[in-house]
N, C-alpha and C positions, 0 to 999 in steps of 0.2 A: 503494500499501500503505500501511497506515494506521501510526501511531508508537508502539510497543512500548513498553513498561513501562521494557527497559533503555535504551530511544531517551530516555525521558526524565532517568534516572537519570544516561546520558552527558552529558546538556547541563546537567544541576543539578552535575554535579562538575565538568565546564568552564567554568561560571558562577561557583561558589565558586574554583575554580583564579583565573579572571579577578579576580574582588574582591580577592584574596588580593593578587594583584600590584599591583593598583590600588592599596590600602593599605598594602601595604609596598612601597612602590617602592625599587628598588637604588639607592642613594645613588649619583652620579656621582661621578668624580675631580674635583676641579676643578684646570684653569692656572694655579696660584698664581705672583706673583711674587717669583723668588727672594731678592730685595733686601728684601722686607717685613720689621718688623722682627713679632717675637713678643709675644706678654701681650694680649691684647684687652682686658680689663679697664681696665690700666694707660693702653694707647693711649687708650681711649674717655675717661679720666678727664682726660689730656691735654688735651681740647677744653675742659676748662673755662676753659684760657686764654683763649678766646674772650669766656668769661662772668667775667672779671677783676673787674668789679667787682662786681659783687650777688654773687659769691662773697665775695669780701674782706668786706662788707657781712653777707652770711648768718654765716659764721665769727664775725665779731667780734662778731656779737648773742650767738651762741651762749655764748661766753667770758663777756660781762656776764651773760648770766643762768644760766649753772654758777656762776661768782662769788656772784650773789644766792643759789643754793640751797644754797652752801655755807656761807655765813653764818649760817643760821637755828638749826642744832643750837647755835654758841655760844653764841647768843642767849639760847637756853633752858636753858642751862646756868648763866648770867649771872643768869638770872630765880628760878631754882630755888635757887644757893646764896646770893645774898640774900635771897630766903626764908626760908629756913633759919636766917641770920645775925640776922634782923630781931628775931627771940625775937618776944616779945608788942606790938611797937612795930607799930599795923596799919595807921598813915596811912603809915610806910616802906615796908612790904610793898607797900602797893597802889600806891604812887607805883613803885616796882620793876616791878612787872605791868603798870601802863600803858604805863610808857618800853617795855618790853619787848612788848608787845603793837603798839605802834606801829610798832617797828624791822622786827618779822616783817611786818606790813602794807606795811611801805615797800619791806622787799626781796621781796614776793608781788606786789606792782604793780610794780616794776624788773624783776622775772622776768618776769611777764607781757607790759610792752610791748615786752621785747626780746625773748621768744618769739615775739610775734606776729612781729615785724621778720626775724628767723630763718627763720620759715618760711614769709611771704612771699616772701623773698628766695633762699632754696634751690628754692621752688617754680618762681620767675621763671630759676633758675639753671639748671634742671633744663630748663625747655622752651626754653630757647637751645641746648643741646646736643642735645636732640632735634631742634629745627629745624637745626642745624649737620648731624647725620647724617642725617636724611632727607634734605636737600639734595646732602651729598655719596653718599647713594647712588642716587638719583635721579639727580645727573650723571653717575655711572660705568655706570650703566645704559643711559643716551644714548649710551656710548662705546664699550660692548663688541662686540665682533665677532657676527656672527651666528651665529657655533660656539657660543657660549656660550649663545645660546636655544636651539640644537639640542638641551643637553645637559641644560637646566636648567628646570622647570615654571614656568610664569606665577604659579602659588601661592603656591611655592616664595617667589619674589622678594617677594611681596607681604606675606606674613610677617613678611620681612627689615625692610622698611622700615615696617610698623605696629606690630605686638606686639613683637617682637626691641629696639624702639627702645625701646618703652613700658616693656617690663621693664628696659631700662637706664635709663633717664629717671626712675624709681622709687625705684632704688638711688640714686641722685644725689640725689632730691629727699629720702627718706626715707632711707636704710640709712647714706647715707657721713655724714649728720648727724647719727645715731644710731651712729654708730660714734667720730664725734668727740665727740660728749657721753660716750659711756660711760667712752671715753681720760680724759676732762678730769674727770669727777665720779670715776672709780675711783683715778686719781693723786689727785687732792687728797684726797680722803676718805682713802686711806692715809698720806698726808702728814700730815694731822691727826690719824689713828688714833696713829702713831708718838709723835709727842711728847705725846699725850694719855697713853697706856699701851703703854707698849714690848711689855710680858710680853703682854698680852692679843692685840696685833697680830699675835707671832710667831706666836700660835694659829690665829689666822684664816688667815695668810699659805702654808701649805702647800697649803690650797685651791685658791687662785687656777691654779696648774700645771695642775692635774688638770681644772679648767674649761676650759682653754685647749685642751687636750689633745683633751680630748671634742667642743670646737668645731672643731677641723682633720680630726679624724675625719670628724664629719659632714659637714663642706664637702666634702671630698674624696671623699664615698661620696654624694652628693646634688648634686653638680656634673652628672656625667653621666646622673643621672636627670633632672634638667631639661632636659637638650641634648636624651633621647629624647620631651622632652613638647612642647619646640617643633618637632621633625620630626615626631610625629603631628599637631600641629596645623595644618603647613603642608599634609601629605597631606590633613586634614580641609578645609581650605583651597583646594588644587587640585581636589576633586573640586565642594565647591561653587560654582567659580568656571566650571570646565568645564559644568557641569549647567545654569547659569544662561546662558553663553554658547549653550549649543544646545538650548533647551529645547524650541523648534520639534521639533527629531529627535527627542528625547525621545517626545513627544506622539505623533508622525507614527507614529513604531515602537512605539507602548503598552507603552515601556519603564519608566514611572513606579516599578511594584514592584523593577524590579532597582536604579534609581538610588536607590530609597528603602533596599534592601537595604547597598547600596554603601556610603552615607551612615551608616547603622548602623553599620555594621560599622567603619568609619572614628572614628566617636564614641566606639563601645565600647573602642577600641585605645587611644585620648586620655584616656577615664576610669579606664580600668584603670592608665595610666602614671601620672595624676596621683594614685591611690590608691596607689600606689607609693609617691611621693612624699610624703603625707603621711603614710603607715605608719611611716616613717621620722624624722619631725617629729613626731609621736604620743610619740614616743620620747625625742626629745631634750629636751623641755620638762621632762617629770617629773625627769629626771636632773639637769637643770641645778638645777631646782627643790629636790631630795634634797641636792643640793650644799650649795645654803645655808642648807638645815634643819638640816644637821649642824654648820655654822660657827656659826648664831644657837644652837643647842645650847649647845656647847661656850664659846661668850662667858657664856650665861648660867649655866655651873656656874663657870665661873673666875671671873667676874667675881662672883657671889653667895659666894665664897670670900675675893677681896678686900675686901668692905665688912664682911663680917663680922669680917675681920683689921685692919681700921679703916685698910686702905690704898687704897681707893678711895671718892672722896665720892658720895654720891646722884646732884648735878648733873655729875658727871664719869661716871658710869656710864650718865645718860642721855644725855649728848653721846655717848658711846660706841656706843649702841646706834643712835642716828639715824644716826651716820655708818657705820655698818656695814650699815645700809640703804643708803645710796649706794654701796656696795661691793657688794652681792648685785643691786641694781637692777641694775646695767649689766649685770650676768651672764646677767639674764633679757633684757636689751634686747640682747644679743648673740647670742641665740639667733633674733633676729626677724631680726638683720642678717645673720646666718650664711644664711637662707634666701634675704633678698634678694639678697645677695650670689652664691649660687652660681647662682640665675637670671640675674641678670647677667652673670656671668663667662660663661655658657652661650650668652648673647643675644649678646655682645660677641664671641666666637668668629665667631658666624654671620653677625656684619654686616661684619665685619674679611676674613671668605670673599668676599664682593662686593666690600667696597671695595679687596681685594688682587688680584682676580683679573686674570688677565693678560690682553690682549685679543689674537688671533691677527693681528688688523689694528692695525698701530700706525704714527704716523708716524716718518721717519728722523729725525737730527736736522738732517741737513743738507736736507731735504726744500724745497723751493721752488713758491712758487705756480705752478699750470699758467695760461699765458698765453691769453686767448680763442684757440679752438680752431676750426679749420678741419674738422675732423671725420673726419681720415684713422684709421682704426684698422687694428691690425695684431696677431694672434695669431701669435705666433711658437715653434711645437715646445711648445705648451701642453700641460701633465697637470695636473690638478686630483686631489684625493682628500680625502672630506669628512674635519674633524678626528678621530680614533679608528677612522678606516676605512684598512686595509688595500687595497682595490680601488679602482683608478682610476674614475671617473666620465667623464675625460675623457683621451684618450694620444695624446701629439703632435699637437695640431691647429696647423693652419696655415693662416691668410688673409689676405688683404689685402682691406680696402675704403676706397676712393678717397671723400674729400668730395661728399657729396649722393647718393649710391649707395643703395638700397635693399636690402635683404637679409633675405632670409627665411628663417627656418630651419625645418625639417622633420625628421621622424624619431619615432619609434614613445616609448611613454611609456618616461622613463629611457635615452632613448640621447643626454642632454648637453643640450637647446635651452635647458632653465632655467641650468645651469651657467654655458655660455657669456655670458647676459647678465647674470647676477653677478659675475661677474669684470671686467665692463669699468668699471661704477663702484666697483670694488673692495671689493664686498660680503665677496667672499672673496679670500684672495691663492694665485696659481698655487702648484704642487707643483713643476713646472718649466717652463722656458722664461718668457716674458716678454709681457704685454700691452701695447702702446703706443699714445698717441693723439699724433697730430701729430710720432711720434718720441718722445715723452714714456715713458718706463716709468712706469705709474701708479702703481709703489709708490717712485718718486722726487719726487710732487708731494703740496702737501696735501691732504686728503681733502675738505676743504670747498669748496676751489679746483677740485676734481673733480667732485663730485657736482653744484655749483651749476651746471655747463654741460650737465648731462645732464636730459631729461625722462623720466619713466618711467610707466610705466603697468602694475603687476602685475594677477596674472590674479585674486589677490585682493584687492577692492574693498575698502580701509579708509578711512573716514570719521568726522573728530573730531564728538562732541559740538558742536553750535554752529550757524550760519547756514550758509545754502547759500553765500553769499558768504566766510565764514571759509574753508570747505573749496576754495572755488577759489583764495583765496588762501593757501594754504596756505604754500606756496612763495617767496610774493612781498606779505607782508603791506600795504606800502607801494603797490600797485597802484591804480590809478587804476578807478572804478566803471563808466567806459566800456574799459577794458582787459580789467575779467572780464567784464562784456557780453561784450565781443568773441571773446573764449578760450572763451564756453558757446555762442556762434553757430555759431563755430569746430567743435564737437564736438556741436552738432546737440541741444544740452541747453535754451535760452533758451526755445523754445514750451515746452515742460512748466515750468519755471523761473517764469514768470509766468502759468501755469495756477493757482499757489497765489494764495492771499487775500494773504499777505504777500512775494510774489518772493523776490527775492534775498535777503530776511530771514527766509524762513521756517526752522523750525528742525528737524535732519533726524533726531535722537534721537540714542541710542546706538549706535554703528557704521551710521548712517543706517540704520535698521530702519524708516522710515516713506517710506522709497524703493522701489522696484521694483530690481531688479538692474538693467536696462538704465540706469537712472534713475541711478544710483550709476557705472556703467560711464563713463557720460559724464560726470558730473561729475568724473570722474577724471580721464579725457582733457581736458578742460578745466584742470585743475589744473599737469596736465604741461604743456597747449601756453602756459598764461602765462608760463611761465619763457623763451619764445620760445627754447629751448634750439639749439644746431648738431649736438646727438646726442638722437635719440630711441630709445627703448626699448619697445615696445610687445608686452608678455606677453599674447597673445592677447585682444586688449584688449576685440573685440567678439563675445568669447565670451556675454555676457549680453543682446543685443540682434535684436529680429527683423530679417527682411532688409531692410526696408523702410528702416529706422534706419540698418543698418550701410551700404546702399548712400548715406544724406547725409552720415555721419560720414566715410565712405570718401575719399567726393567732398573734402571739408575735410579730410579727412588727405591726400590726395594734393597737394593744393595747398601744405599746411602743410610737408608733408614736401619738398616740391621746395627743393632747395639745401641740404638739410641728410641728414646719414647717420642711418640707421632701420636699427632692427633691428628686424624683426615674428615673433613664434612667434603663427603662426595657423592654425585649421584648414579656414581658406575658400577657396576657388581665388581669387577676386579678388586678393587680395593675394600671391599667389605667382605668377599672370600678369603683376603689374605690378611685380615685385621686378625690380631689376638684377641680383642675383646670386640663388641659390637654395643654402644648405649643405644637405645630405642626411647626418646624423649617424647611426649604426647601432652600438650597443654603444660611446658613448663615442670614437667614431672617425671621420673623416670618409669619408664613402661617397662622397659624389659632389658637385660644383659645377659651377656654370654657372646657363644663364639656360634657361626651360622648354622652347623648343626645342631647344638641345642637349642637356639630360639625357633627353628624349622619347626620343633616337635612341640616348643613351650610357650611363643608368642602367636597368638593370631594376627595381632599389630605388626608384626614382623614380616609375619608371611603374606600378610597383604601389602607391604611397602614392596618387599623382594616381588610379588607378581605383577604389580602394577606399577611400579615405579624403576627395580634394577632389571629384570629379567629383559626385558625387551634389549636392551645393550646387546645381547648374544647375539640378537639374530643378526644386525649386520655383518658382526663377525663371523658368522657362520654360513653367511653368505657370501 
């Protein structure tokens, strides 16, 4: 039956709801270290301690440049008063003008040199701070547990390490320097104005608290707006990252129009939020300039009255007017500083959300190095639930695997197979019970000493940009070429590698896209085998290869697994028949355990899995 008009309406409505959900994702509650200090921006500024030398030079140069700027109006007053006192003596007046112009030029050169030094060193300081923060974020991301990535999108984390750090860096390079310059210029100008004419200064002074209140109000209004800008940018970046990673799927299903609408909606949301911010600051600057114009008008009127009354000379008035510019100029600069400050404060909060994130997997203070293992693995009444979930995916699972045994894990999707192999290297911690290796609770040993003795090939094969050799030697960069080749031969990868013109120096491209699925799988197996581990975890590691290649891999694995404890999630019969133990999982519980022959007689669940999922694999081989 053909699609009706209502079907299309329902489909469009469903897609619209999906788009809205993806563009405006629910913000996950982050597990935060309760001992972490508050105040993200101040904490970020403390990172300047690592850039102490360049920061001191930058702010020292700023002081000299500001003093040179403050000296010019005084020279102008001296020139005007000297000329007016010279009367008709043109030679004296000319000499005064030459001397004054020379001084102004000297101060200009001095200010220019130190302004350059200040700008360069402040940029160097901010780049150093950005370097420290990006490395801190990356190091933190490396150490966070898998549960953190289960809750946070890749695009969100990328924006924290790039755009958020850049906004904070811009504030350190420009905003913080401008704030310091404005404070120095404003303070110095007010002191000089007070000594020059206290009465006129008192007329201007009440305007400063008004301007300060305006800045504080706008800062409080704009900071959450900038935080929303960053959230919208993160959503846009996530869509872009997902689209590029899955571009083949998009094209295969002809979903380009949908993806374009999805991106367009995110871009529209971002633009709308940026316009809201612009609307706020479009109102701020005219208000600031209005306050400045009111002050200038008041000084012009009352200063004119004093000149007419003979209590204020023309030179003093000119100096006062120039210093008054130095009062109102910082007010305009502070408007720009407030914009940078609001952005930096919002970004600093987001940065420290990552740096303060509490990993679910942490080493105990008394954790010890795991000695070289024999490979005995015990699950002792293990129950496990993922972070934020109330439903357990494993319930009271207990078994013992002796050194050198091969264990096959069988069960329907969602039965808990992957959860079991994730608990052994401590990707997650058990909710109840314990996982022990050679009698050591995995929570009592250091993470590096545990994982460095486990070879893992996951179902989702990830390769890194670089050469084939780099990827095989990822776990052991110091491995010799002979060792790398031996591992590749064992994984049935050597022949196809040597078919490439560059052999082991062949670059695999981003995520290994230049290789087939089976080739990537074999390189991942070689990567695990190079570690020569006592404990192997193979998560359906032959799922992407043909039967002939699987047989070669299986022969190599059978030889290499000899004497090693091996956990295998497999969908093919060969692994199951050769396993020393078969663990049958059903709904997170241990439904049966034994050898193939034992389970065929005692376990209806295993017999059903065997006949429905595994035995069919024998037919192509027999044919």
